C-alpha angles and dihedrals in degrees: 000000000000092000091049092053091051089051093051093048107054123178093002093160096033095096144328091263090060089047092050097055111019112044108022135111132244132228108235138201087192125094105247094179118113117272122233091237094054125089093201129055111253116249111262112200090200093064092056099051122121108192117177094182111021118193124228124238092252090048090051092052090049090052092050092047092051092048092052100033098067127140089284087087089070088061093059094095089057089047090052087053088062092049110027128237098286099038090042094052092050092043094051090053092046093047092050091050092050093047090049090049096049091052089048095054092044091054093043091051090048091055091051097050089046087062092046093048094037094233128138095228146350136206122237092264092045089051093052093049094045091050087062093041093054094034131085115336092243093064102033093102092058094067099099094043092051090048090053094045090051091046095053093042093052092047095049091046095052095041084056090050090051090053092052091048089057090053092046094050091046093046093048093054093042093051091051099041092045088062097047100029107027092159089071092070093182117170124239087249089062095048090050092049088052092062092064101090096041091049092046089052097050092042091061087074104102106181126069090216088065090048094058093091090052091050090047092051092045091051090049091050094047089053087052090052090049092049091051091045093047090048090063093037092057095042108107091347110197121229115285089232090067089073131073113262097199120018126209111294090233088069096051096087089059089054093048094048092051095049095046095047092047096048098040116103098156095141093061099040098081095046093050094046092046091051096056121118088213108027093175085081095062098080130030131054119344094354130151094274096050094044093051096045094048088056090047094050094048095050091045092052094047097047091042098048101044094036090060092043090057101044103020117185089350090069114122133217091271115031089218088071088065092056115106113272094211093061120093093206091050090051091048089058090063091049092048091050089053088055091048089055090048092054089045091054095078094051092051088045091068093070100064091036088060092066092042092052092050092048091055092053112172095334118130095014092161090057101039096132095047093046091049094050091046097049095044091049092046092051093048091049091051093053091047091049095050091044092051093045094048109031089170090054092122089084090057095041093049087058091049090045092049092052098039105036097046086050098042096040102041117006099045097048089049092048093046094049091049096048093047094048096039093101096026118049128332092172132237109345087352091288090164091062095048091044091052091047089056093050089049091055091050087051095056092047088055091048096050096042093046095046088048094053092048093048090048090053091049093054089048089050098049089039092060096254121154117260136164119268091244130004111207091196089081092066124087 
C-alpha cells in the first residue's frame, strides 16, 4: 500500500506546483464516511494528503481575492457604460453568481472523481479528464485527450496573461516616471526589460504558503488604489439620472465578457483549494469560496456603478486613466497598481508551471533545484521578451483571454459536470443538464463578443486608429 501511494504521488517535494496538483486533498460537500451498506470503508482523499506547507483559511481567502481582484476591476466603469446602471448592477451580480457556481461544480466534481480514482487530489486538467474516464462508457476513452486539451489551453492562457502583466508593469512605471522625470525618455521596451530581475526573484518562491504575505500586501495596495480612485470618483459626483439606466442590448455582450474575464480566476482555484490545511472550509456556507466571491462582487459593483456615474461615456478602459495627470496622489495610484500586478505575477505563474512540472515527471531528480531555477528563469525571460517585443500585446492577449477564459471558466466546468453526472443524477427533470446548457450558451456569447472586440481593436491599431497605451480590461 505504501508503494502504491508513492507511485500515485510523484514528485511531491519537487516543487510547489507538484504539491498543488498531485498530492493534495479536497474539500468536500459529500459524505465520505463509510456507509452502513458497504463492507469496505469509502476512500477519503483527506486521509491521504501529504502537505508540506498547508495554507490557512485566511491565507486561502487572500489568494482567491488576489486571483479575482486583478486590474480588470478598474475596467468595470467601462463595462457599465456598455450595460447601463440598472442592467450593469444586475449583470454584475448574475455574472458573479455564475462564476462562483462554475467553480463550485468544478471542485465538487474533482472531489467525486478523486474518490472514484482513489487519489488524494487532482488538478483542473486531471479533473476534466477523469470526469470523462469515469463518466458514460461512450466517452470514457476521451479522458486523456480532454486532459491534454485543457492542460494546453490553461498553459497558453496564463502564459499570455504573464506577458500582458509585463507590459502593464512597464507601462505603469513609464507613465509615472515620464511625468516626474521626462528627461529619462526611456522606451516601453526598456521598462519591460527592467522587470526581468525582480520577476525572476519573486518567481523562485515555490509554495503558496510563502506567497501569502505577498498576496496580503497586494490586496492592501489594491485597496489603497481603490481608495484613491474612489476619492476622485465621489468628488463632485453628478446626478445618477444623468447616466443611461439600460444601454442598447447589442452592447450587453461586451459588458458580460469584461465582467467574466475580470472575475474569472479558474486556474488558481484548484491549487488554492488543494493547498488548504482544512479543505472542508472551501465550499459550504460561508466557506472560503463564498466569502471571497461576495467581496469580489461587491467591489466590482461599487467601482463600476459610481465610476460610470462620474465619468459617463468618457470613461476609459481603466478608470485610473481618467484620474488627473497633474495630481501626485493620482499618479501614485498608477504606480501602486503596477506593484500590485508585480506581486500578482508569481501567483499567476503557478498555473503554467504546473504543466511544466508534470511533463518533467521524475527526470533529473539529482538536479531538481537547478532545473527548477532554470525553467522558472526561462519562462519569466520569455514573457518579458514577448512583452518588450510587442508592447501592444494586450490586443492579442485580450483575444486569447476571451477565447480561453470563457471556455475554461464557464464552458468546460459545465460540460464536465454534465458528462460526469450523465449516468448518475441530473436532478429533477434533468435540471442540471438544462442549467449547464444555459451556462454553455453564456460562455459562447462571451467568447464571440470578446474575440470580436479584440479583433476590432487590432484593426484600429494596425489601421492607425487611436487607442490607449494600455487597456486594463484585457487582464483577468
